[in-house]
C-alpha positions as CSV (number, residue, x, y, z in Angstrom):
1,M,99.8,89.1,86.9
2,S,101.9,91.8,88.7
3,T,104.1,94.2,86.8
4,P,106.7,96.3,88.5
5,D,106.9,100.0,87.5
6,S,110.3,99.5,85.7
7,E,108.6,97.0,83.3
8,L,105.5,98.9,82.4
9,S,105.4,99.4,78.7
10,T,105.0,102.7,77.0
11,Q,103.0,100.9,74.3
12,E,99.6,99.2,74.5
13,N,100.1,96.0,76.5
14,P,97.2,93.6,76.0
15,I,97.0,91.1,78.8
16,G,93.7,89.3,79.3
17,G,91.8,92.0,77.3
18,A,93.2,94.9,79.3
19,Q,95.6,97.5,77.8
20,L,98.0,99.8,79.5
21,E,99.7,102.9,77.9
22,R,102.1,105.3,79.4
23,I,101.3,108.7,77.8
24,D,102.1,112.3,78.4
25,M,99.4,114.9,79.0
26,G,101.2,118.2,78.6
27,Q,104.0,118.0,81.2
28,L,102.4,115.1,83.2
29,K,103.2,111.4,82.9
30,C,100.0,109.4,83.0
31,L,98.8,105.8,82.8
32,R,95.8,105.0,80.6
33,V,94.1,101.7,81.3
34,T,91.5,100.3,79.0
35,T,89.4,97.2,79.8
36,S,86.5,95.7,77.8
37,K,84.1,97.9,79.8
38,A,85.8,101.1,80.7
39,E,88.7,103.5,80.3
40,L,90.7,105.2,83.1
41,L,93.3,107.9,83.0
42,V,95.6,108.5,86.0
43,A,98.4,111.1,86.4
44,E,101.5,110.1,88.4
45,Q,101.5,113.6,89.8
46,G,99.2,113.4,92.8
47,A,98.3,109.8,91.9
48,Q,95.2,111.7,90.5
49,V,92.5,109.9,88.6
50,L,91.8,112.4,85.8
51,S,89.0,110.7,84.0
52,Y,86.8,107.6,84.0
53,R,84.1,106.4,81.7
54,L,82.3,103.3,80.6
55,H,82.5,102.6,76.9
56,G,79.6,104.1,75.0
57,E,78.5,106.2,78.0
58,E,79.0,109.7,79.3
59,P,82.0,110.1,81.7
60,L,81.4,109.5,85.4
61,I,84.4,111.6,86.4
62,W,84.5,115.2,85.2
63,L,87.7,116.8,83.8
64,S,87.8,120.4,82.9
65,D,88.1,121.3,79.2
66,Q,90.6,124.0,80.3
67,A,92.7,121.7,82.5
68,A,96.4,122.6,82.5
69,F,98.6,119.6,82.7
70,E,101.6,121.4,84.2
71,S,104.2,120.0,86.6
72,G,103.7,121.3,90.1
73,Q,100.2,122.6,89.4
74,A,97.0,120.8,90.5
75,V,94.7,119.7,87.6
76,R,91.1,120.9,87.7
77,G,88.8,117.9,87.8
78,G,89.3,114.2,88.3
79,V,90.0,113.0,91.9
80,P,92.7,115.0,93.6
81,V,94.0,113.5,96.9
82,C,93.8,115.9,99.8
83,W,96.1,114.9,102.7
84,P,97.2,115.4,105.5
85,W,94.6,118.1,105.9
86,F,91.5,119.2,103.9
87,G,90.7,122.7,102.9
88,D,92.1,125.6,104.9
89,L,94.4,124.3,107.6
90,A,93.2,127.0,109.9
91,R,89.7,125.5,109.7
92,N,90.9,122.1,110.8
93,P,90.8,120.7,114.4
94,A,93.6,121.9,116.7
95,Q,95.2,118.4,116.7
96,V,95.7,118.5,112.9
97,Q,97.0,122.1,113.0
98,A,99.5,121.3,115.7
99,L,101.5,118.9,113.5
100,H,101.9,121.3,110.6
101,T,103.7,124.4,111.8
102,G,106.3,124.7,109.1
103,G,106.8,124.8,105.3
104,R,104.2,125.5,102.7
105,L,100.6,125.3,103.9
106,P,98.4,125.3,100.8
107,A,94.8,124.5,100.8
108,H,94.0,120.7,100.7
109,G,97.4,119.6,102.0
110,L,100.7,118.7,100.5
111,V,100.4,115.8,98.1
112,R,98.3,117.0,95.1
113,N,101.3,118.3,93.2
114,L,103.9,115.7,94.1
115,D,105.1,112.9,91.9
116,W,104.0,109.6,93.5
117,L,105.7,106.3,93.0
118,V,104.0,103.7,90.8
119,R,104.5,100.5,92.8
120,G,103.0,98.2,90.3
121,M,99.9,96.9,88.7
122,T,98.0,93.7,88.8
123,I,95.8,92.4,85.9
124,T,93.2,89.8,86.5
125,E,92.0,88.0,83.3
126,A,88.4,87.1,82.8
127,D,87.8,83.4,83.3
128,E,84.3,82.0,82.6
129,H,85.2,78.8,84.4
130,S,86.3,80.3,87.7
131,G,83.9,83.3,87.5
132,E,86.8,85.7,87.7
133,K,86.1,89.2,86.2
134,E,88.5,91.2,84.3
135,S,90.1,93.9,86.4
136,V,93.2,96.1,86.8
137,Q,94.7,97.3,90.0
138,L,97.2,100.2,90.3
139,E,99.3,100.9,93.4
140,F,100.8,104.3,94.2
141,S,102.8,105.5,97.2
142,L,104.3,108.8,98.3
143,P,108.1,109.0,98.5
144,P,109.4,109.0,102.1
145,T,108.6,112.2,104.0
146,D,112.3,113.0,104.4
147,A,113.0,112.7,100.6
148,S,110.5,115.4,99.5
149,P,110.9,119.0,100.7
150,P,107.2,119.8,101.1
151,L,106.8,116.8,103.4
152,R,110.0,117.2,105.6
153,H,108.2,119.0,108.4
154,L,105.8,116.0,108.9
155,P,106.7,113.3,111.4
156,A,109.3,111.0,109.8
157,G,107.8,107.6,109.0
158,L,104.3,108.5,107.8
159,E,103.4,106.4,104.8
160,L,100.6,107.0,102.3
161,R,99.4,104.7,99.6
162,L,96.6,104.8,97.0
163,S,95.1,101.7,95.5
164,I,93.0,102.1,92.3
165,H,90.9,99.0,91.3
166,L,89.2,99.1,87.9
167,G,86.7,96.3,87.4
168,E,82.9,96.2,87.1
169,R,83.2,99.4,89.3
170,L,85.9,101.9,90.2
171,Q,87.4,101.6,93.7
172,M,89.9,103.9,95.3
173,T,91.5,103.3,98.7
174,L,93.7,105.8,100.5
175,S,95.8,104.2,103.3
176,T,97.9,106.0,105.9
177,R,100.3,104.1,108.2
178,N,101.9,105.9,111.1
179,G,105.5,104.7,111.2
180,S,106.6,107.6,113.4
181,D,107.1,107.6,117.1
182,Q,104.3,110.1,117.9
183,T,100.5,110.2,117.6
184,V,99.4,111.8,114.3
185,A,96.0,113.5,113.6
186,L,95.0,114.2,110.0
187,T,92.1,115.1,107.8
188,Q,91.8,113.9,104.1
189,A,89.5,113.6,101.1
190,L,89.2,112.0,97.7
191,H,88.0,115.2,96.1
192,T,85.8,113.6,93.4
193,Y,84.4,115.7,90.5
194,F,81.4,113.9,89.0
195,A,80.1,114.6,85.6
196,V,76.4,115.4,85.3
197,G,74.3,116.3,82.2
198,D,72.7,119.3,83.8
199,I,73.2,120.5,87.4
200,H,69.6,121.9,87.4
201,Q,68.3,118.4,86.8
202,A,70.6,116.7,89.3
203,S,70.0,115.8,93.0
204,I,71.6,113.7,95.8
205,D,70.0,111.0,97.8
206,G,71.4,109.7,101.1
207,L,71.9,113.1,102.9
208,E,68.3,113.3,104.2
209,D,68.2,114.4,107.9
210,R,72.0,114.4,108.1
211,P,73.7,117.3,110.0
212,Y,76.0,119.5,108.0
213,I,78.1,122.7,108.3
214,E,77.1,125.5,105.9
215,T,80.5,127.0,105.2
216,L,79.0,129.8,103.1
217,E,77.0,131.2,106.0
218,G,79.4,131.5,108.9
219,W,80.1,127.8,109.2
220,S,76.8,127.4,110.9
221,P,75.4,123.9,111.8
222,R,72.3,122.8,109.8
223,R,70.3,119.7,109.1
224,Q,69.4,118.5,105.6
225,K,65.7,118.4,104.8
226,G,64.8,116.0,102.1
227,R,66.8,115.3,99.0
228,L,69.5,117.8,98.2
229,H,69.0,119.9,95.0
230,I,71.8,122.2,93.9
231,T,70.2,125.7,93.4
232,G,73.2,128.0,94.0
233,E,76.8,128.0,95.2
234,T,77.2,125.0,97.5
235,D,79.9,124.2,99.9
236,R,78.7,121.9,102.7
237,I,80.4,119.4,105.1
238,Y,78.0,116.5,105.9
239,H,78.5,114.4,109.0
240,D,77.2,111.1,110.5
241,L,76.8,109.4,107.1
242,S,76.2,105.7,107.2
243,G,75.0,104.6,103.8
244,P,75.7,105.1,100.1
245,L,75.0,108.4,98.4
246,V,73.4,108.6,94.9
247,I,73.5,111.4,92.4
248,R,70.3,111.4,90.3
249,D,71.6,112.5,86.9
250,T,68.3,113.0,85.2
251,K,69.6,114.6,82.0
252,W,71.7,111.5,81.2
253,G,69.1,109.0,82.7
254,R,71.4,107.5,85.3
255,R,72.1,107.1,89.0
256,I,75.7,107.6,90.1
257,C,76.3,105.5,93.2
258,I,78.9,106.4,95.8
259,E,79.8,103.9,98.5
260,A,82.4,105.0,101.1
261,S,84.4,103.1,103.7
262,G,86.4,104.3,106.6
263,S,84.6,107.6,106.3
264,S,81.4,109.2,107.9
265,S,81.8,112.6,106.4
266,A,81.5,114.1,102.9
267,V,81.8,117.5,101.2
268,V,79.4,118.6,98.6
269,W,80.6,121.5,96.3
270,N,79.5,123.4,93.2
271,P,80.9,126.9,92.5
272,W,77.8,128.1,90.6
273,V,77.9,131.3,88.4
274,S,80.0,133.9,90.2
275,K,82.7,131.7,91.7
276,A,83.1,129.8,88.5
277,R,84.3,132.9,86.8
278,R,87.1,133.3,89.4
279,L,88.4,129.7,89.2
280,S,91.5,128.8,87.2
281,Q,91.2,126.0,84.5
282,F,87.4,126.4,84.7
283,A,85.1,127.6,81.9
284,D,82.5,130.1,83.0
285,D,79.7,127.6,82.3
286,A,81.4,124.5,83.5
287,W,79.5,124.5,86.9
288,Q,76.5,123.3,85.0
289,H,78.1,119.9,84.2
290,M,79.9,118.9,87.4
291,L,79.2,118.2,91.0
292,C,81.8,117.4,93.7
293,I,81.0,114.8,96.4
294,E,84.2,114.3,98.3
295,T,84.6,111.2,100.4
296,A,86.4,112.5,103.5
297,N,87.6,112.3,107.0
298,V,87.1,116.0,108.1
299,M,86.2,117.9,111.3
300,D,85.1,115.5,114.0
301,D,85.6,112.6,111.6
302,M,89.4,113.3,111.6
303,V,91.8,110.3,111.8
304,T,94.0,109.9,114.8
305,L,96.8,107.3,114.5
306,A,99.0,106.1,117.4
307,P,102.5,104.8,116.4
308,G,102.2,101.7,114.3
309,E,98.5,102.2,113.5
310,Q,97.0,102.3,110.0
311,H,93.7,103.7,108.6
312,S,92.1,103.2,105.2
313,M,89.5,105.4,103.6
314,G,87.9,104.3,100.3
315,V,85.2,104.9,97.8
316,T,83.5,102.7,95.2
317,L,81.5,104.2,92.4
318,W,79.4,103.0,89.6
319,S,76.4,104.0,87.5
320,E,73.0,102.5,86.9
321,A,70.2,103.3,84.5
322,M,67.6,105.6,86.1
323,G,64.9,103.4,87.7
324,A,67.1,100.3,87.8
């Protein structure tokens, strides 16, 4: 069943076991989706997933206790969308920098603080006869580039959409179509904050022997040796990834699985003690309970689109009991 944005109810709307609410979090308009297995909260500003948890379990997506839900201000936590560049524009490839010479040039691009359009939602009812599983899909898109001041210096005709599918797992797909008359280069990320019981008892599988850039030590090239344990401030760009990544969340007895598509790079980040004290919307000890693994197209993994071309980058995430 597909529901256009104009018909989305502001009350609970049970259809096939799923419920949808439009709620306000501070100054932000949000959608809260509840299924028989999970709850998802998404802000229309930035099309940002704010939180995600399975019923009866600890959250998979971390949201700061000090998050400010203010119009025009990025929310700390969840899954911010970084586009059409990631991080500091000056650290991006020359082809990306060349297209962004005017207007505001904040870190992580231009779309985190914009109000996206809700294009609709599709609910699939569980059906034991056909084997269909209960799921909900939300579709967001940016307004046209010439209709939003922060985007006006971009080539006219660039289109960006985000699909969020909540079923047995959570899937997010970011799609860019180049409807302009020139070739476009961009970097991007789904800047996912994962919740962990204790960062000292967490580690990451899937990065073994992968090359990375150590941004905290002169952006020097390195190679990962063994499983990654977070033992201090961490800000690394990993390349040449080909399989899923897994967070071993020992404190909460689970494995958080992260499967990317359309991406061969990822950023791993934790601010640790000193930087945490300097961050906005971030408690001094919050670094102990979060870990960012950002599905990305960055550095040599940038996206180059000729006129008419499209690229999709996605991530699917779920959790399993430790040892499963």
